[in-house]
C-alpha positions in Angstrom: 14.1 -10.1 19.8 14.7 -8.8 16.2 14.9 -5.1 15.4 11.7 -3.4 14.4 10.9 -3.5 10.7 12.1 -0.7 8.5 9.7 2.2 8.5 7.7 2.6 5.3 8.8 5.3 2.9 6.9 8.4 4.1 7.3 10.0 0.6 5.5 7.0 -0.9 2.7 7.2 1.6 2.3 10.9 1.1 2.2 10.6 -2.7 -0.3 7.7 -2.5 -2.6 9.8 -0.2 -2.3 12.7 -2.6 -3.3 10.7 -5.7 -6.0 8.8 -3.9 -7.4 12.2 -2.7 -7.7 13.4 -6.3 -4.3 14.8 -7.5 -3.4 14.1 -11.1 -0.8 11.5 -11.9 0.7 10.3 -15.1 0.3 6.7 -16.3 3.9 6.0 -15.6 3.7 7.4 -12.0 0.5 5.3 -11.4 2.5 2.2 -12.4 5.4 3.1 -10.2 3.1 3.9 -7.2 1.3 0.6 -7.7 4.6 -1.3 -7.9 6.0 0.4 -4.8 2.8 0.1 -2.8 2.6 -3.6 -3.7 6.1 -4.1 -2.4 5.3 -2.3 0.8 2.3 -4.5 1.3 4.2 -7.7 0.6 7.0 -6.6 3.0 4.6 -5.7 5.7 2.8 -9.0 5.4 6.1 -10.9 5.7 7.1 -8.9 8.8 3.6 -9.5 10.3 3.8 -13.2 9.7 7.2 -13.3 11.3 6.1 -11.3 14.3 3.1 -13.5 14.8 5.3 -16.6 14.7 7.6 -15.0 17.3 4.7 -14.2 19.5 3.4 -17.8 19.2 6.9 -19.1 20.2 7.1 -16.6 23.1 3.7 -17.6 24.4 4.6 -21.3 24.3 7.5 -20.7 26.7 6.4 -20.1 30.3 9.8 -18.6 31.1 9.4 -15.8 28.6 9.2 -12.4 30.4 5.9 -10.6 30.0 7.7 -7.5 28.8 9.0 -9.4 25.8 5.6 -10.8 25.0 4.1 -7.3 25.3 6.7 -5.8 23.0 5.9 -8.4 20.4 2.2 -7.8 20.7 2.8 -4.1 20.1 4.8 -5.0 17.0 2.1 -7.2 15.7 -0.5 -4.5 16.3 1.6 -1.8 14.6 2.2 -4.1 11.6 -1.5 -4.9 11.3 -2.3 -1.2 11.3 0.3 -0.6 8.6 -1.0 -3.5 6.5 -4.5 -2.1 6.8 -3.3 1.4 5.7 -1.4 -0.2 2.8 -4.4 -2.1 1.6 -6.6 1.0 1.9 -4.2 3.1 -0.1 -3.8 0.4 -2.8 -7.6 0.1 -3.1 -7.8 3.9 -3.4 -5.0 3.9 -6.0 -6.8 1.3 -8.1 -10.0 3.3 -8.0 -8.2 6.5 -8.9 -6.3 4.8 -11.7 -9.6 3.7 -13.2 -10.9 7.2 -12.9 -7.9 8.8 -14.6 -7.8 6.2 -17.4 -11.6 6.6 -18.0 -11.1 10.4 -18.2 -8.2 10.0 -20.6 -10.2 7.7 -22.9 -13.3 10.0 -22.7 -11.1 13.0 -23.6 -9.6 11.2 -26.6 -13.0 9.9 -27.7 -14.5 13.4 -27.5 -11.5 14.8 -29.5 -12.4 12.6 -32.4 -10.3 10.3 -34.6 -6.8 11.5 -35.5 -7.3 9.9 -38.9 -10.0 12.1 -40.2 -13.1 13.9 -39.1 -14.8 13.4 -35.7 -16.1 10.0 -34.9 -19.9 9.6 -34.8 
């Protein structure tokens, strides 16, 4: 059996949760978070596919010990939960990014044109 997948970066998850909950983030940080969260999701998907393939292989062999099958089932369940969390946070990050960008645009529209008087 292969070793368990690397644990996700707890700092990344904590920061994603903070931003999704309403903390302010810069445009640059939003881009970095989006990139890192996407990488986390892709890696988790790959680990999950591999674990599901191992489970299929283990189930096809009648000589496979039940404990080995159970361990792989637990791995699949843990990875599925991690993927769900990653998707939830990415969806929240996308929503929060739209909110922050809209607020930025509104602020600049309300401030008026930098080339003359206020816009009408």
